[in-house]
N, C-alpha and C positions, 0 to 999 in steps of 0.2 A: 261247630256241628259235630255231634256224635253219631256214628253210623255203625249199625250192626250188620252182620252178613245176611244175605237174602237167599231164599231157595229158588226164586224165579222172579221175572218181571213181566207183567201182562198189561194190556190195555190198548186203547185207541186214543191218539192225541193229535192235536194240531198245534204246532209250535209258533212262537212269536215270529214276526216278520224278520227276514234276513237283514242282519246288521249292515253288511257291506252295501246292499242295494238301497237300504233306507237312507244311509248317509248321502249317497249319490243322488237319490230322488230329491231330497231336500235341497241340496246345493244347486242342482241343475234347475229345479223348479224356481228357485230364487233368481236365477239368471234369465228366466223366460219372461215373456209378456203375457199377463193374464193370471187367473187363479187356478191352482192345481190342488186337487184333493188326493191325498195319499192314504190308501186303505191298508190296514195291517202294518202300520209303521212300527218299527222295532221299539219296545219299551226300555231298551238298554240305556244305561247311564251315558255311554259313549255317544249315542245318537241324540240324547238330550243335550249334550255339549254342543253338537252341531246346530241344533235349533236355537240354543241360547246365543251362540255367536252370530247367527243370522239375524236374530232379533236386535242385537246391539248394532248391527249394520243397517238398521232401518227397514228390515223385511217384516211385514205384518204376518203373524202366524197365529192360528187358532187350533186348539186341540179338542177333539170330540171323541172320548174313549180311545180306541185304537186308530182313529183317523186324524190326519193333520191337514189343515188347509193353509196353503202358502200363496200369498199375493206376490207374484214375481215383479221384480223391479227392472228387469233387463240386464244385459251384460255389464253395463257401466253405471247402473242407477243406484248402487249402494251408497250409504251415507257414512261419513267419517264417524267412527265409534268414539264415545266419550271416555272410554277406559280400555285397558288391555283386554283382548279377547281370550277368555279362559277356555282352553280346549280340554281341561280335565285330564283324563287318562287316555284320550283318544288320538292316536297317531294319524288315523284317517282324517279326522277333522283338521288337524294342523297342516298336514301335507297337502290336502286337496284345497283347503281354503287359501293357503299361501299362493297356489296357482291362480286363483280368482283375484286375490288382492294385489298381486304383482302388477296388474294392468289398470288399477284404479287411480284416480287423481287425488288421493289423500294418503297420509301416513297411517300406519296401523302397527300394532304390536300383538303377537301371538304368544301366549304363555300356557303352561301346563303344570300338572302336579309333579311331585318329585321324580316319579318313574318316567313320565313323558319328557321331562327336562334332561334326561340322560340318553334319550334315544337319538340316533344319528339323523341330522337334518341337512348335512352338507350335500347329501345326494340330491335334494331338491334345490338347494341354493345355487349349485353350479349351473344347471340348465337354465334356471330363471335369470341368473345374471348374464348368461350368454344371450338371452332374449332382450337384455337391456335393463332389467330390474336391478335395484340396489337394495341389498339386504344385509343387516348386521345380526350377528349371532354370538353366542357364548361358546367359542371353540367348536363351532359346527353344531351346536345344540340350542334348544330354546332357552331364553326367550328370543324370538325373531322380530326384529324391527324392519318393516317393509316401507320403503320411502315411496313418495308419490311418483307415479309413472303413468301418464294417460294413454300411452301407446307402446306396445312391445313390438319387437321384430321377430318374424318367423325364423326358425332354425331347422336344421336336420340333426337329429340326435339319436344315438344308440344307447339304450339303457345299459349301464354297467353292471346292474344286478337285476334279477327277475323280481321286480316289485310293481304290483298293480297300483300302489299308492303313488309311486314316482311317475309311472306312465300317466295316471289320471291327472296329476298335478300339471304336467307339461301340456296335456291335451286341453285342460281348462284354461291354462294361460294362452294357448294358441287361439282360443276364441276371441281374445282381445289383442291379437298380434296382426300386423300388416303382412299379407302374403299367406303362403301355405306352410304349415309346420309339419315336418316329416319325423316320425318316431319309429325306431326299429327295436324289436325284441332282441335280447342277447342270444348268441348261438346256444345250441343245446349243450347242457352241461356234460362233463365227462361221465361216462357210465350211464348216460341217459338214452337219447333217442335210438342209437344204433346198437345198444347193448343187447346181447343175445338173450338176456333174461327178461327183456321187456315184452309186454303183451299188448297188442293193438288196442284192447279195450281201455288201457290206461292212458292212451294218448290224449293230452289235454288240448287237442287242436281239432276236435271233431266238428268242423264247420262245413256247411254245405259248399262254400266257395273254395274249399281246399286250403284256405289261408291258415297260417300258424298263429297260435296264441299260447304262449307259455305262462302267461299270467292271467288273472281274472279279467274278463272282458265286459264287466257290468257297465263301466263308464261308456264304452263305445255303443253298447246296446241302448243305454239310456239316452245318449245324445241323439242317436238315430230316431228314437221314439219321440223326441221333442223337435224333430224336423231338421237336425243338423246333418249335412252331407259328409259322411265319413267314408273315405276311400281306404280300402284295406287289401293288401296283396303281398303274399309271401313274407309275412312277418313284419311288414311295414305299414304304418297307419298314417294317414294324411288328413289334416283338418285345416280349414281356411278361416281366417278372421272375418270373412265377409258373411259368415253364417249368423242368423238370428234364431232364437228359440221361442217356440210357441207352447203355452201351457196345455197340459193334457192330464187327465185323471189317471192315477196309477194304482194298481193292486200289487202289494209286495208278497212274494211267496214265503213260506216258512224257511228257516235258516238250516241248511244242511249241516253246517258245522256244529250247531246245537243238537241236531238229530243224531250225529255220530256217537254221542255219549250213550244214548238209549239203544242204538243199533248194536254197539259193542256189548252193552250189558245183556241184551236179549240173546246175542250170539253165544255168550259164555256161560249162561245159566240154562241148564236143561229144562225142557217143558215150557220155556218162555215163548210168547207170541206177542209181537208188537206191531201195530199198524200206525204209521205216521202219515197224515193226510196233508195235501196241498204243500208239498215240500219243493224247494227249488232244485232243479235238475240241470242247471247250466253246465255244459260240458267242461268248462274250466274248473269246476268245483266237484266233479263226481269221481275223481280218482280214488277216493276213499272206498267207494262201492266196489270198484275193480279189485283193489287190494284185498278187501275182506272176502270177496267171492273167491279169489284165488287161494285163500287160506281155508276155504271150506264153508264159509258162512252162506246160508241160504237166504238170499235177498231177492224179492220180487218187486217189480215196478209196474204200476197199473195207472190207468186214467191219465196217460201222458197228453199234455196239451201245452200251448204257448199263449201266454197272456202278457200284454205290455212288453213284448220282445224278450220275455224270459221264460224258458221251458220250466215246467213243473209237473208234478204227478204225486202218486201215493207210493209209499215204501212199506213193505211188510217184511219182517224178519222173524225167523224161528230159531230156537236153541237146541234143536234135536240132532245136531250133526257133529262129527268129530272134526276138530280144528287142527290144521297142520300148515306150517310155512311151506308153500309149494314153489317159492322162488328158487331158481336153479342154484344161485350162490347164497341164498338166504338173506340177500341184501336188497333194501329199497334205496335207490340212489338217483342221481342225475335230476333231470327235469320232472321226474315223477315226484321226488321230494318237494320241489318247488310248488307243484300243483296241489299238494295236500298239507302245506306248511302249518295251517291252523289245527289240523287233525292229528298231528304227530304226538301231542301229549296223550291223547286217548289211545293211539296206536301203541305207545310204549306200554301202557297198562295191558292192552290186548296181547302184547308179546309174552307176558308172563303166563298166559293161559293156553298157548298153542305149542304143539310139538315142534321142536327145532328152534323155538324162540324167534327173535326178530332183530335185525340190524338195520339201522338207518344212517346214511351218510349224506354229505353235501347239504347239511342242515345248519350251516353257520349262522344263517339269519335268525335262528331261534335264540341266539345269545343276545340279541338286541331287541327283543320283544318287551312286553310289560315286566318280565323278569328274564334272567338268563335261564331259559326253559330247559336247556340241556342239563345244566347243573341242578336245577330244581327237581327235574324228573328223576335223575340218577340218585340224588340224595334221599328223596322221599321213598323211592322204591327200595333202596338199601335199608331204610328204617323199617320197611315191611318185610325184610328178609329176602328180597329178590336178589338174584345174581345179575349184577350189572357191570358193564365195562364202559367207561366214558371216553370219548374221543374228542378232539378239538371241533370236529364237524358232525358229531352224532353220538351214537351209543350202540351197544350190543346188550340185548336183554335175553336171558335164558328162561325157559319154562320154570316157574317157581311156585311153591306153595306160600301164598302171602299170609302174613300175620298182622293183626291189628296193631296200630302204632299211633304215635302223635305226629301229625303231619303239619308242615308249614306251607301255607298257600303262597308265601312270598308276595302277597298282594296281587296275585295273578289269577284272573277268573278261570282260565282254561286249566291251570294247575289244580285249583280248588275242585272243579267239576270232574276232572279226570280221576282224582284220588277219591272222590265220593263213589265213583264206579268201582275203583279198585277195592274199596272197603266192602263192597257187596260180595266179593270173592274171597275175602280174608277170614281167618279164624279169629274170633274175638272182636272187640270193639275198636273202632278207629276214631280218633279225634282230629278234626281239621281246624286249625287255628286260622282266623281271618277268612272264614268261609263266605262272609257277606260280600266279598269282592266278586262273587259270581254275578252280582247285579250289574256289573260293567257290561256284560253281554246278554245275560239271561236272568232277569228278575223272575222269581218264582221257580227257579230250577229245582230247589229242594222240595217245594210243594209238589211238583210233578213227580219227583222221585218217591216221595212218601206215598203218593197215590198209587204208583205202579209196582213198587218193589214189595214182595211178600215174603214172610217167613212164618214159623209156627207160633210165634208169640206176638208181642206188640210190634208197632211199626218200626222200620229200620232207621228212621232219621229222628234226631232229637236235638234241639238247640241247647247250648250250655253256656 
């Protein structure tokens, strides 16, 4: 994709369904009894991988435009697949499905593409084996061979890393375990909860019951919606294997991680005004809003409501304000980093446009995503003449005048989309190789960008 600089970005949009919630809706609906209709299901390639795997497991699935109908088979009603289950590029598919398959009475194999086959799976293998599962892997990576196990045993487990995928894997396995499974979130990261530079609006634990959630809580919310009794107190979650799930229709909100690209674009281009409707506002996902507000971005939230246990509303942002890093130390770190891990690529681009720049630490998890995102961001920003310092756990970005360059997406959807936005602020044309990988999470991203980004001449986006 070739992208020219833009003068502004304007428009009203409603984004595709949240990818994280869509995965969980499909998997949990398959474990339920009865038919579930899922509205605004994510069109992403990752979520298509989840549906494909469920189909191989004997789940009847019908697609009607943006809706998906799933005929649940119950917790233990899946059928032995005739071939390995291909998770594509989706770590969520592989890790959550492993939790379901660990308690089934047949053998199965989970495979993925080259990128997914390099991502760490030992983190899910260890707790599942503690529950009685037997799993073979390639040095802790896919393919994963899961042996027959009709019943698991409940465990008490503390997450070694802040990972919603790991948490969800154990919770789903706990539904097929005898007894109650207890799961604890890891302690707050250094420089996190008690750091003097923290602001209460960034706390990723804004739950009415005062409980703590340092990772996304979509799975807990979805399980409750399907009738599962989830106990939660002071960072510990409990689920019993005696629970059964009942089908319910679901409406998925728009994906705030996708919205972040357009919010940053509008914030950094003067005279821009963007309205994003029906967007997910789950408190474990909105740290990006707090960070941007603290840097001077004018973000308004309206029409707040809760549907299907998930908060949502409308977000409007304007680009008429001066931007400045207002963090006391200039650093985003600790459990704030964990709560906006998917938004860090676009935050790195944002850092080039604000006074005092931006530093992010405690982001080691980015090195084992679809690409080594820390390395990919730093390399591409340097190609665009940005001043960048790379650390083992993050980076420092100085305010910089970006120049058009040839960018490598490294096959990573968030890298491709982040640098499409960076190209809007650069002088000259930017070429993004492998831009089609954006379809992994946001098919149509470049079409929306073409529609909204304006300059004095032709459109800003052009395929090559």
